[in-house]
N, C-alpha and C positions, 0 to 999 in steps of 0.2 A: 479536616478530612471528611470528604463526602464520597459516598459510593457512586459508581457510575453504572447506569443501566444502559447497556448498548442498544437495546431495541428502542428506548426513548431517544437516544442520541441520533440513531439512524433515521428516526421519524422527522428530525428537524431539517433535513435537507433532501433535495432530489437530484442535484447535479452529479455527473459522473466523472470520475478521474480527477477529482478535486478533494485532496485529503483535508480532514479537519482534526484539530488537536483535541483529545479528550483527557489527557493526563501527561505527566512528566515523571520520570524515574531518573534521578541524578541528572546526567547530561543527555538523556534520551527522551524523545517525545513518543507518546502512545497516540497514534493516529488511526482514524477510520476513514474509509472511502467506499462509495458505491462504484462498481465497475460494470461496463457492458461494452462488448466489442473487443477490438484490438488496440493496445496502447502503442508504444514506440520502442524500438530496440534502444537500449541504453545500458550503462553501467555506472557504478559509483566508485570513483577513484579511492576514496578513503573510508567509506562507510559500509559495514555490513547491514543487511536489512532482514527483518523477520516479517514474513507474511503469515497471518493466521486467518483462515476462512471461517467467518461466523455463519454465513449463509450462502448456499450455492456451490458451484464447482468452478475452480479456476485452473486454467492451463498456464504454466510458466514454461515458455519455450527458451531453450539454450541452443547454441549453434550445433550441439552434437546430440541433443535428446530433448524430450518434453517430460515435465513432471506435472501430474494431475493432482490437485488438492481438492478433497471433498471437505464438507462441513466438519469442523473440529480438528482439521489437520493444519500443520504449519510447516514452513520451509525457511531455513536461514540461507540467504544468498550472500556469499562472501564478496567483499569489496573486490572490484575489478572484473567481475564475471558479468558478461553481457547477457541480458535477458529481455524477454518480451512477454508481458502478461496478456492473456487473452480470456475473455469471459463470453461464452456463447449465450448465456442468460445472465441476469443481473446477480452480481456477487457482492456480498457485504464483506469487506476486508478489514482486519485490524493489523496495523504495522507498528513495530518498535524499531526506532532508528535514531542515531544521534541528532540532536537539535541542529537545525540549519540544513539538513539533508534535502536536496531538491528532488521532487518526485520524478523528474526527467534526467536525474543523474548528470552525466557529462555533456548533456545537450540542453540548450535553451530554445524552447519552441513555444508555440501558442498554448500548449498544455502545461507549461511550467507554472507551478504555484510557488512563488518565492516566499510568501508569508501566509501559511495556512491559518485559517480562522480558528479561534478557540471556541469550542461550543460546550 
């Protein structure tokens, strides 16, 4: 059992939209990622996701509304709900989601990270 310092972990990488695994809880991974710009519309057929903003401000667009998350706020996105994350400035994001969850959900694109690095 080792503690995880998120600031130290975020300092280990610079790429964006590429989640890294920093822990595991039962059958879920705790992941972190740096975000900037607009991602892709997608949904997850079988997995709920939790987004927690560590640093910055993240807009999560849905087809019927937008939800803005500031530092220290989180959002649970239910399975099957299409969404589009957008970061006007760099965001540090922590996610909790079932192991094997693809960052691009129901789509496979150039941004898909099939096997996130453990850091």
